[in-house]
Each structure stands twice: as C-alpha cells, then as structure tokens.
N, C-alpha and C positions, 0 to 999 in steps of 0.2 A: 719743596715739601714732598712731591711725588718721588723724587730721587731718594730721599731719606727713607721713605716707606719701602721702596724696592731694595735698598741696601740692607735694610733690616730683614726683609722677607727672604733674601737670598742666603742668609746665614742659617736657615733652617736645615738641619741635618737630613740627608737623603733617607736614612733609615727611620726617620720619624716624620715623614712628609704628611701623613694623615693626622688630622686634628682629633684629639681624644674627646674633646667636649662635644656631645651630641647636638647641643644647641647651635653650634657653629658649622654644621654640615653645609648649609647654603653658602656661608662665607668661604668655606674651603674650596668648593667647586668654582666659585667666582674668582678666588685668588688664582687658581690654576689657569682659568680662562683669560684673566687679565694679564697674566705673565706671558701668554702667547702673543701679546701685542708688542713685547719687547724685541728690539733689534738684535740683541745678543743671542747667538745661536745656542749657546750652552744653557741659557735660561729657558728657552723654548723647549729644548730637548728634555730637560729635567721635568718641566711642567707636563709635557706629553707623556713621559714615562709614569708620572704620578697618576695621570688620568687613566692610563692603561691599567695600572695596578688597581685603581678604584673600580673600574668596569669589570675586571676579571673577578674581583671579590664580591661583586653584586651590591656594593654599598652605595648609599646616597643617590640611588636612581630617581627617587622622587625629586631631589634637588636638581638633578640633571634635566628632568622633564620640564621643570619650571624655567630653566635657562637653555632650552633646546635651540632657540633661535640664535643666541650668542654662540653656542657651541658649534652649530653648523657653519655660521659665518666664519668663525675663526679657523676651524679645521679645513674647510674648503679653500679658504684663502691661502693657507699654508701649503696645501697640496698643489696649488697652482703656482705659488711664488717662492716657496721655501727652498732651503738647501736640500741636497739629496737625502741626507739623514732625516731632516725634518719632514720631508715629503713621505718617506717611508713610515715614520712614526705617526704622522697625521692620518695617513691612509689606514693604518691599523686602528687608530682611535675611532674613525668614522665607521669602519666595519663592525667594531664592538658596539658602538652606539646603535647601529641598525639592528644588531642581533638582540640587544637587551631591551630595546623599546619597540620591537616589532608588534607587540600586542597592545600598544597604547595608541591614542588618537594622534600621536605625532608621526606615526609610520609613513603616512602619505606625504607629510611635509618633508621628511627625510629623503624620500625617493625623488620627489619633484624638484627639490633644491639640489640634490647631489648629481643627478644624471647629466644636466648641461655642464656643470663645473668639471665633472670627471671626464667628459668628452674633451674639453679644452686641455685638461691635465694630461690626458693620453697623447694628444697631438704634440704637446711640448716635450714630454718625457721620451717620446719615440726618437727624438734627436740626441738623447743623452747616451753617452757611451756606457754608463753603468746601468745595464739592463734590468738589474734587480729592482731599481726604482720604478721602471715601467711595470714590472710584474707585481709590485706592491699595489700600485694604483689599479691594475687590472683585477687583482683579487678583491680589492675594496669595492669595485663596481659589482662584482659577482655577489658579494655579501649584501650590499644594499638592495640589489634587485631580488635576490633569493628571499630575504626576510621582509622587505617592505613593499614590493610590487603588489598592487591590489588586484590586478586583472591580467589577462593573457596579453593584452596589447602592451602593457608596461613591461612584462617579462620579455616579450619578443623584441622590444626596443633595446633592452640591455643585451640580449643575445645577439642582435644584429651588430651592435658596436663591437662585441667580442669576436664575432665572426669576421669582421673586417680586419681584426688583428691576425686571424688565422690566414686569411687570403693575402694580407699585406698589399692590397691593390687599390686602396682608397686614398683620395687626396687629403682626407682628414688626418691620416697618420703618415708621417714622413720618416722613413728609415734610411733616407739617403740612397747611396749607391747600392747598398746591400739589398734594398727592396727591389731595385731593378734587376739585380742578379739572383733574386730569390734566395738570399743568404741571411735571412733574419735569424738571430740566435735561437738554438734549439730550446733554451729555457723559456723563451717567450712563447714559442709555438706550443710547447707542452702545457704551459700554464693556461694559455688561451683555450686549448681543447678541453682541458679539465674544467675550467670555469664555465664554458659553454655546456658541457655535459651536466654540470651541477644545476644550471637553470632549466635544462631540458627535463631533469628529474623532478622539478618542483611543481609541475602542472599536469593535468590530465591530458593525455595525448590527443583526444578528440578536439580539444580547444585550439590546437595549432592550425594555422592556415595550411590548406592542402598543397599549395604551390610555393610557398615562401622559402622552404628549406630544401627543395629538390636540388640535388647536387652535393648534399652534405656527405652522403655515403661515398661518393667518388673522391671527395677531398680526403676523407679518412683513409680510404684505400691507398691514396697517394702517400699519406703520412706513414702508412705501415711499411713503406719501402725505405724509410729513414734509417740511418745507422745508429742514431742516438736512442738508447733504450727508453728515456723518459718520453720521447715523442711517440714512438710506436706503441708503448704501453698505454698512453693516454688515448691514442687513436683506437686501439683495440677495445678499450673499455667503453668508449663512445659508441662504437659499432655494436658491442654487446648490449648496451642500453637500448639502442634503436631496435634491435631484434627482440629484446625482451618485451618492448612496448608493442610489438607486432604491427609496426607502421613503416615498413620498408618503402611503400609507395609514396609516402609523404616526404621522404628524404632521398629519393633516387629518381633520376631521369632515364627513361628507357634508352635514349640515344647514346648515353654514356657507357652502356654495356658493350664491351668489345667481345663479340661472339663470332666464331668462325661460321661462314655461310654454309659450309658443308654439314655442319652439325644440325642446324635447324633450317633447312632450305624451304623457304616460303611458308614455314609453320610459325605462327605467332607464339611467343613465349608467354605462358600463363604465370600466375602469381607464384605458385609453388616452385616452378622451374627457375624463375628469376631469383627467388630466395636461395635456392640450392646453388646456383651459379655464383652468387655473391659470397655465400658462406664458404664455398670451395676456394675462392680467391683469398678470403681472410685466413682460412686454415693454412693455405700454402705459404703465405707470408709469415704467419706466426710460427709455423714449423721450422722455417729457415732460421729465424731468430733464436728459437729454442735450441736447435742443434748447434748453432754457432756459439751460443752462450755456454753450453755444456762442454764444448770441446776446447774453448779458449780459456785458460786459467785466469788471465787478467780480467776478462769480461765476467767470468763466473763470480769472482770476488767483488766486482763492482755492482752486481745486480742486487736490488733491494726489494723486488716484488716477486721472488720465486720464479723468475723467467728462465732460470737455468735448471729448473727441476721439472719433473713430470707432473707436478701438482700446480703448475702455473694456472691461476684461476681463469684468465681470459681464454687461454688455449683449451683448457679442459671444458669450458662452457660451450665453445663452438663444436668440439668433438662429440661431447655427450648430448648436446642440444637441450641442456637444462642447467639451472643454477643450483649448485650444491650449497646448502646452508653452511655458514661458517660461524664460529663462536670466537669472541675475543674477550679477554679479561680486562675489565676496567677497575683498577684498584681492588682486585679480588672479587669483583662482581661480574657475572656472566652477561654478555651482550650477544644476542643472536641476530645475524644479518641474513635476511631471506630473499634479497633482491639486489639487482645491480644499482637501483636507485639509492638504497640505503648505503651500499658499499661506497659509491662515488661521493655521497654526502659526507660520510664518516671520514674518508681519506682527505677530502678538501678541508673540512673543519679542523682535523687534526694537524694539518700542515699550517693552516692560518693561525690557530691558537697556540700550537706547540703541544707536545705530548703531555706535560704536567698540567697545564691549564685546561686542556681538553678533558682530562680525567676529572678535574674539579667540577667543571660544568656538567659533565655526565651525571655526577652524584648529586649536585645541588640545584641545577637549573631546570625548572619545569619545562622550559622551551625544548630542551634536549630530550627530556622524558617523553614528551608528546611526539617529537620528531622521529625518535628511534623506538618508540613503544618500550621504553626501558624503565624498570622499576628498581630504585635503589633500596637495598635492604639495610641501609644504615639505621641505627637506632636513634630515634629523635629524642632530644633532651626534654624531659617532662617540664611543662611550664604550668604555672598557676593561672587558671582561667576563672573569670568572674561569671562566665556563663558558658554553656556548651554550644559551640558554633555549629551551624548546620550548613549543608551544601546540597542544594536541590538540583537534580539533573532533569532536564526537559528537552524536548526536540520539537521543531515546528517544520512545516512544509510550506514553501513559497512557490506558487505557480507563476512561471514566467512565460512570456510569448516565445515563439520559436526564434532562435538566434539567427541573425543575418550578419554578414560581414559589414563593417562600418561604412565602406564605400557604397553599399547598396541601400543604405537607409535614407529615408526622406527626412526633412527637417523636423517634422512632428515626431517621427519615430526616434530620432536622435534625442529630442527633448524628453520623451517618455523613458528612454533607456537611461539617460543621465539621472532622471528623477528616481527610478527604481534602484539604480546602483548606489545613489546617494543614501537612500533609505537603508539599504542592506548594509552599507558601510557603517552607518551610525548605529544600527542594531548590533552589528558585529563588535564594534568598539566598546559599546556599553556592556555587552555580554563578557568580553575578554577582561574588562576592568573589574567587573564583579567577580569573575573567576579568580583573578589574581588576588583580589582582596580576601576572598575565602581561603585561598592557599596560604596567604600570609598569616591569617588568623589561626589556621590549623598548626602552623609552625611557631606560633607565638611571637611573630615579628611585629604585630600591631598591638600597641598598648592602649587600652581604653582609658579615657579620662574619667 
C-alpha cells in the first residue's frame, strides 16, 4: 500500500510541487518530510528542493513549526548519512530553517539538536574529496549559530568548531595527509574565516572571553600571506572587523609580535604602538596583493572584490583608519552599510541564499529588515480589515548581578543564573511571537474567523 502511495506521489510535476489548497498545507510539509525517508536519492533531492523553495517563499512556516522535531531529525540524519548532493541540500534546508524560525520558541531546540550532529558531519565530510560538501555543512553551522544561539557561550561553541577548521589541527577533523602538510583547500580556509567573522559580528565584543581568542590576529596575518585571493580577502575582512571592534588585546598575544629588539630596547610596547605595528603589517601585505592584482592581467580579471582597484574596501579601511559608508541597490531600493559587521553579514547571507533569493528576503523578510535596519518602500496591497490592528511599543529594564565566567560560579550562582536566563528567554520568545503576529496582521496575512 505504501509503495502505491509513493508511486502516485512521485508523479507530481516539479513545477507544481506546492499544493494549492490552503487546508492541505500541513499535509504538504509532511509529504516532503516523509519522502526524505526514501532510499532513492532522486526522491530525496526533489523533496529537499521543494522544502528549500517553500522556505525561501516564507510559506507554511506555521506548519513547519508544528513539525520541527521531524524536520530536524530528517535533515540532520541526511547531513550525516546522505550522498554528497543530499548533504549539500539538507545543509541548505537546515540553514533556512534556522533563519526563518529564529524568533520562535523552537530556536533553542534547533541549536541544541544541530550542533552535536553538525560536529559529527564535519568530521565525516572532512575526509571527502569534494570539499564543497564540507563547505556546505560549515556554512550551515554558521547559520544555525548566528540565528539560533541564545547566549555568548553557545556562540563561542560554534566559533570554536569553525576555528578548528581554520587551524586544521584538531583530531575531530581529519583532512588526511593534507592536514599534516597544511594544504587544506583554499576554499575551505576562506569559508571558515568568513563564517567565524560572521559569528564574531553577531555579539557584543565585551561578552567574549578575554583569553579564549588570543592568537586569532596572528593566524589572520598568516592567512594574509596566501596567494589565493579568497583566503587573504577573508582574512583582511576579519582583521578589519577586529580593529573596528577595538578589541585587539582579546585577539592577540604579545609574544606573537615579532619586533626588532633595536626598535624598542627594554621599552614595553603600549596599546597604541601595538595597534600601529599590527596595522602596518596588514597594510604591507594588502599593498603587495593589490599591486600584484593590478599588474597581472589574469589576476585582475579574476578578482571579484575590487582588490585590483584603488578602492579595495579592506585596503582603504586600514589606510584611512575609518570605514567608508557604502550603498547597495536591492531590487531598486537603497541599502546603506555603515560597519564591517553589516558588510560581512550581507556578504555571507548573499552567498548562502544566492543573489535573487537574498533580494527577495531583503524586501519581504522582517528578520532582514531588523538585521540591516532596512526599510522596503514596496507598496503594500490594501486588504480589508475587520478592525484596525494596533502595535504598542514598550521597553523594560532588567537588573542582573555582575557577570562572572561560568567556571568561577558556585552551584547556587549557576542555579540562579539558569533561572534568570530561562525567564528572559521565555519573555523574549513571547514578545517575538506577539511582534510577528502584529506584523502579519498589518500585512493582512492573518485572517480572523
């Protein structure tokens, strides 16, 4: 009987994969999720493509929330055990789920379920010759952590796993002989640096542990010496973000600074001198790459980030010591970027979603509006309302005890902190759900019975 049902469902035309009847929306998502259990790879791939299409359109998210446990189980299992193509599509699905449901009460479940499974997936895909599979899982980890991590500890857990990919020196990730020779593909190194920078841009800098990331600047300086433009551009942007956050001390160890003894004989280097020396090294590396790109025709044609021009954003930032606001056109609408945090977030999301889908989300997705402080000027279709919906803004102040690092807390203090964080999370979830309901009412997406 089940075989007959699947034979009938497989005849659905790809162009009409979405069910038109609104009452069958729950059945539609369940149909896609059930198809993921099939052993036939083509059936899984079609189902994953249909789910991606659904998530990009923003449809049936309420049905997805009701079936989030099934969705997580199926996608995470495919990421760990599926074929290369299925792993790539499943990773994309999970990243979109995290992005679309980040304001719901399911965000914590998405993060806590995904991180252990993605750790296993990274350890397995690091042995695969098709490194784009590894990059897909890596970007998925960045999306889940960026949108669903609830606190700095969870964010740093994701950053730590990505940092291990940059150092390729952990037993969790096995790149074989290439790891021993430090010849991990440039595409993986560049993707890892970009993903790490994305997560660094997601939290307040004072929340990060003062000792945990010391050595990051030295590693990025090492990456600036790479010949591949994707690697040293990503490293340059990461360094620009660190300098913009004014937290060089948190990411640099003094003993890593190679300074001639004759320059500062027995005189300790202060904060400003340290910054100047590091900045001088960065400019020196970037200048070499810029000159090389402008002089070699083949390189000039291959650069996609203005590295071969005088307006290369990273190079200009370190020379001018300030970020120059840039404007981008999103389907005819103006988007102003005023920081490296926004620039890195935009570049990552544009690569993950694709140019066209990113533009749609910028115009229609409230999450993107809040993230980039972007207001779409699209005219909303007038809808008939039975009443005038209201949206009340309010703010509250919560007084918390002075923060301590988790390892310094007593058992009682840990219990109190857990209780406070639990209360804050519940209030935040309730507020975001009310906010989303109000937004949908204003857009006419909720029909009152």
